[in-house]
N, C-alpha and C positions, 0 to 999 in steps of 0.2 A: 503491500499500500504506499510504495516512495511516493514523493513527487518528482513525475516525470522530468529527467534530465535534457534541458533544449539548448538546440543551436540556432541563435539568429542570425538572420543576412538582413544587411540594410546600410545605409550611411548612418553614421554615427558621429558625435561629437567628438573633437572639436571643429567637426564638417560644420556649416551652418547653413541648412534649410529645415523646413518644417518635419521632413521624415527623419531625420537623426535627432530632431528633440523630442519627437513621439518614440522612438525607438530608445531613446535613454529612460523614458516615462516610463515605458511598458515595461522593459527591462529591471529597471530597479523596484518594480513593484511585482514583479514575477514571484511567487513564492517559493519557488525551487532553484535548482542548481542551473547554472546556464554560463553559456561562452556565446562569442559575438563574433561574426563575420564583418570587416567594415567594408564598403564598398568606397573605392577611393576612385576620382580621375585621373586620367594618363596627363597629369601639369606637374609641376616644380613641387605648388603647392600641394596637389595629393598625395605626393612620395612624401613628403617632409611633415606629415601630420603627425603628432605628436596623441598614443591614444592611452587610454589604462588597460589594466592588465587584463580585463578583462573581453580586449580585444586577442583574439589567438590566429588572426590571418588578414590580411588587406587583401580584397580582391580588386585587380586593377580591370577597371570593366571597357576596356575597349581591348585586352590580351584576352583570346578567347581561350589559350593554352589555361589562364588563371580560373575558368569557370571547373576545369574539370578538377584540379587540383581541389578545388571546392567540394567537390562531389566524394574525391577521395577520402579528404577530412569527415565529411558527414557518415561515408558509408564503415569507415574502420575506426569511428569514433565512438565512446561511449554516451551518445546519445539517442535518445528515445525517438523523439522528434525533430523535423527541420523546420524552422520559421522563416518565412521568404516576406520581405515586406517590399510591394510591388510598385513600382511606378515607372512607366516606361523611360524615361531619361535618364533613370539610372542606369542602366544596361546598355552595353555595345550591341552594334548593327542596327538594321533597320526597326523602328519602334522595340529598341532593347531586344530582338531576338534570341540575342547570343544564351539570355536566360533558359532557355526552352533547352538545349543541350543540356546545361545543369540540372533541368527539374528531371529529363528524362533520363538522367545517370543515377539519381538517388533511391536507395533501396530502405529506406527508412519512411515513416509518414510524414508527408509535409503539409504543412496550414498555410497556404500563402494570403495573406491581407492586402486586397487592392487599394492604392489609395486614388486612382484616378480609374474611372469608367467612363469611356468614350459611348454618349447617346448617337450619334451617327457614323460610326465609323467605316473605312476605306475596306477595299478586301484583304487588304496584306494587313492592317490590325485588325480585324476580324479574326483573322487565322492566327494570330498570335496569342492574341487575348484568351480562345478557343482553345490554344494549346498548354497556355498554360496554366487554365482551368480544368483540363483534363489531366494534366501531369501532378496533380495537386490533392491530395486527400481530402483536402477541406478547403474551402475556402471564405474568408472572413470580409465581408463589407462592415463598414462602419453605418451604414443608414438603411432603411427599410427601402426608402428609395433605390438604392443601390443594388440591394436585392432584386427588386422587380426587375431594373435593366438587366443584370444578367440574365434572369428568366425570360424576359420578353426579345431583346436584342441577341442576345449571344446565344441562346438555348440552352443556358447552363441546369441541368437539374437540381432540383429546388431543396433536395433532401442534401446536395453536397455544400450548401451555402449557409454561413450561420451569421447572425448580425452581431455584432460587439460594436456598441458605440465610441464615439471618437473619446476617448479619455482625457479627464480635466483634473486641476488641483483642488484639492479640497480646501475650502476656504471659509471664514464665517460670514453670514450675513451683516453687510456695514447697513444699521439704519441713519446714521449720519456720515457722510462723507468729507464735513467741513476739518477734520484732523489730516485727511489722506493729502485734502487740497494744499494746507499749510506746510507741511512735509515735505513736499515737492515744489515748495516758494511761491506759490499761488495765494490769492484772497480767497476766506473760508468761504465765501459766499459766490466765489464767479461761477456762471454757468459753464460747462465742461462737456466736449465730446471729442470722441477721437476715432481714429480706424488706425490700427495696429496690424505689423506682421511685415515678412518682407516685401519688398515694392516693384510691381511691375506694372505693365498697360492694365492688363485684364483687373486690376484692383479698382481702377474707374476714379479716382479720387478728384477729378477733374470735374465730376458732378457735384458733387458736396459742394465742391469751390462756388460753383455757379449759385447754388443754391442759397448759398450764406451771404450772397450779394443782398438778396433781401431781408436773412433771417436779422443781418447787423441793425437794418432799421427798426425793429421790433425790440432788439435785443444787444444794445450796443457795446455791450463786454461779454460776449458770447466768445469764447474760447476753444479753438478746433484743434486736437494734435495730430500729428501725421506721425505715429510713432515707429521706426523701423528703418532699415538702409535697403540700396537697391540689392535685389536677389542677384548671388555671386554670378547665377548662370547668365542672368541678364546681363551684369557690368560688363561679362568677357565680352560680348558683343558689340552693346554700344552704350558701354559704361553710364553714368549718372543722367543722361540725358532726358530720361523722362522725370526727374525728380526736377531737373534744371525747367523742363517745360511748365511744371508744375508751381514753380518758383514766380517764373513769369505769369503764370495765371495770376497768382495770389497779387502782385504788384498791379497785374492791369486792373484786377477787380477790386484794388482801394484795401485789401484784408490783411495788409501787412501788420496791424496791430492786432487782429483776430484771429489769426493761423500762425502755429509755428510747428517747425519740424523739431521729431526727436531723433537726431539721426545716427541711431547705433543700433547694434544688434543685440536687443534684450534677453538676458537670463531669466530664470521663470519668475525668481523674486521679485526682482526689478519690474519684470510687467504687471507683476500682481500689485505692487503698490502704484504703479500708473492706473491700473483698470478701477484700485479703491477711489482714485480721486474723481474721477470721469460719471459725469450725470448719464450719457448717451454715447452708446457705442456704435459706429455705422459700418457696416458692411456692402458698401454700394457696388459688388461688382457686376459687370459685364456678361458671363459666361452663363448663360441659361444653363446648362445641364453641368455645373458644378456641384458632386454628389456628397461632398463632403468641405467644410471648413474647419481646420484646427481654431482660428482665429473668433468664428463664431460659437463653436462649440465653450472653449473658455468663456467669450461673453457670457453665455448662457450659464452656465458653472459658476461664475463667478455674481450670479443674481445682477447682474446691468440690464438697465431697459436696454434694446435692443433695435435699429431701427436697419432692415434689408433690402436690397433687391429681390425678387421671387426668384431666386435660383433653386435649383431642386432641392438643396439641402436646407435652404433658407423655409423655404415653403412647409415642410416636416418638421424641423426643431423648434419655430416660431409658434405652429399649430396652437390651437386652443388656450389664446390669450398670453402666451410668453413671450411676446413680441408684435415688432410692427413690420409691415411690406410696403414698399412704395411702389409703382412701376416703374421699370428701368428708364432712366434718364428725362422724369419728368420732374422737371425741379420746383413748379408750381406748388405739386401734390408735396414733396420733400419738403420745402420751405416750410409750407404752412402746417405740415404734421410736428416737424423740430418744434416750430414754437407753441404750437397747442402743447407738446408733451413738457418744455420748459413752465408752463404757464399753469399746469393740472398736475400736482404732486400726488394727488391721489392715483390717477391713470397710471403715472409711471412707479409709483409704487407698487401696484397692484399687478403689472408687469412682470417687475423685479423678483418678486416674491414667486410667482408662477415660474418663472425662468428657473429660480434659486431651486426650488422644490424639487423640479423635475432633474436639474444638474446634478441629485445627490445620487442618481442612479448611473452619473458618468466618471463616477472620482475613480482614479487611476488604480488604488487597490482591490475594486471592484472588478475594474479590467482588466488585470491581473490575474484576477482566479479565475473568471471567464473564460481566460485561455490554457489555463492550469486545468480546466474542466475539459475542454475540447481535446487538447493532448491526451489526457487518461482515457475519454472514450474513444481515440484513435488506438491507443495500444492496445485497449482492451478487444477491438473489435477487428486487430490487425491478424 
């Protein structure tokens, strides 16, 4: 009755991406023994990272031989289960096809967690995704919408799919945000909003910036924080050009006093401190088929009042009064909704409480226990 020993594979800190943070949180909350294989890019930075001693091997994502080495480690090691964190861009070949060779070579139960599910795949992406699912013993998706996509679009057997929510840190419900605002150097009653996470164009931050032009007329001291730095993969091919475009928007819209960049990569405790101070969190993304969002999960788990565009994950997570949806790029709707929520604390607090209560099912220790349960299930049926 011992807890299964698991070998996890994915990007891992100090690599900077949402998936690395996810895997660090998951492994820290897995109740049994585990090791990690970290996926590295074929760059100077990728090969020079210093990992913790939990990382027993580094997979070079563009070197196909490296994948066979991983298969040997899994098959010959004292592991009960192999747990793969899947993102197309994480692996070599077209749409990360190299990972299929790896999965096909493994002789242990495989749990694959899918971080992206494309709503309208081309034929090649469809075949990669189907192969990944076919060579996995169990496929974990992070929302019910993701489960439905796998069944409807990719024809995956529903018995093979488990829904395990995106994990969130456990935190206390904060009735007053004043102390948190002051500790970050803001006035205790300043109305604050934030968007957070690694920056790229799908974040669609120019949408709330346009709405801010109307909002400041009603709430002159409102502060909008854009928290995070350019995504490292985006940085490689376009530098900080998106941030510069946003800065130009801020100046052109006359918002220099009302919008502030917190241009750094946030660790969990820093992010929790900022989340504690803001009244409203915005996820204004323009990717309709986004089936999961770490930022939105965190905001709900922290009991924030959330406004989001109606991408797939948001429509599910903010259902039943847990937050507010605004149509894609409808600045009039967004500005009036924000003004209303700043004026009506009752409505805001009700949504916060609903979000917080729902988020208790998503805390990391619960998620770690679910992965243990699935691992046990696979071993007993192997």
